[in-house]
C-alpha positions, 0 to 999 in steps of 0.5 A, a space after each residue: 632726133 628726139 631732142 629736136 622733136 622735144 624742142 619743136 613740141 615745147 615751142 608749139 606748146 609755148 606758142 599756143 600758151 602765148 596765143 591763149 594768154 593774149 586771147 584771154 587778156 583781150 577785152 570781150 566785145 559786148 554783144 548787141 542787144 537783139 533790138 540794137 539793130 532796130 534802134 540803129 535803124 530808127 536813128 538812121 531814118 531820123 538822120 536821113 529825114 533831117 537831111 531831106 528836110 534841110 534840102 527841101 528848106 533850101 528849095 526856092 519853089 513853093 509848089 502851090 503850098 505843098 512844099 510847106 505842108 510836106 516840111 510840116 509833116 516831115 518835121 512832125 515825123 522827125 519829132 516822133 522818131 526823136 520821141 521814140 529814141 528818147 523812149 528807148 533810152 529812158 526804158 533801156 532794160 540794160 540787157 546784153 
């Protein structure tokens, strides 16, 4: 019986060591910067705005000039969002 307990214990220790070795060899994921969620949000909003601009550009009606004015304002907003993204990239502090 002692021999079985010894082998069971040895097998458990070997399994634990193998698991630990695999865990230590795996690359550690880089933690997101605290403002990364904000940057993703800025990008998603810009992408959503681009889709809306595209939809409005394909609309056949003018709506008394309001469609063109809305397109102009949306394109300005897109340019501001892109400028914000570029600012963030050029001022990335490299923090983790």
